[in-house]
Structure formats: C-alpha cells, structure tokens
N, C-alpha and C positions, 0 to 999 in steps of 0.2 A: 805204165804207159810206154808203149814201144816208141823208139826214136823216129820211126817212120810214119807215125800217125799223121793223117792229113788234117791238121787243125786249122781253124779259121784264124784270121788275124785279129788280135785283141784291139780294144779301143786305144790302148797305149801304143800298139804296133802301128795303127793307122796314123796316130799323131806323129810317131817317129818317121813314117814314110813321107808325110807332108813336110816335115822339117828337112829331110834329105833332099826332097825336090827343091826346096828353097835354096839349100846349099849348092845344088848342082845347076841352078838356072843359068849361070854364066859360063858353063862348060860347053864345049862343042860336041854335043852328043847327037847321034842320029837315030838311036833306038834303045830300048830297054829289053834285055834278054832275061828270061825267067824259066825256072823249072816248072813242071806241071803241078807241083804241090800247091794246094789251095792258098796257103798264107803267102807263098812266094808270088803267085799270080796276083793276089790282092795288092801286095806291096808294089809290084811292077806296074799294075794298073793305076794306082794312086800317083806314082812318080811320073809315068808316061803321060797321063792326063794333065797333070800340072805343068809339064814341060812341052805339051803339044807334040809328043812323039808316039811312035808305034810301040806296042809291047809284043815281043816275039817269044813264044813258048818253044822250048826245045827239050826233048827227052834226054839229050846229051848232058843236061844239067841236073838230072835226077839224082837223089841220094842213093847211095849203094849200101 
C-alpha cells in the first residue's frame, strides 16, 4: 500500500476524532483546517461538527 493512498477513516478513527472534539471543546478555536485526503477531511468534519466550527480544506496541507 502506497503511503499516499486516499483511505477512508476507520471506525476506530471516527471514535478518536469524537474524543479529540471533546478534548478541544474548551479551547478558543475558530476553524478546523484539513488536507484534501479523505480520512483527514472526515476527521476534520467530525471535529468541526462537534465544535460548531467550519472545516477548511487546503491543498497546502497535502502529503508530499
């Protein structure tokens, strides 16, 4: 498997993202930035939805 394969977030990854959202809920965040990779977008979406924030995708965060 190539390290740049665009994999979906696993069930464990979804659980971890929800736990991170709980951990970050008292922080003063205004947005969640993500790379265009599918698992990164899914993680950012879970976190941003739980925190009521926008999720912003940027090609600048792409793996190289």
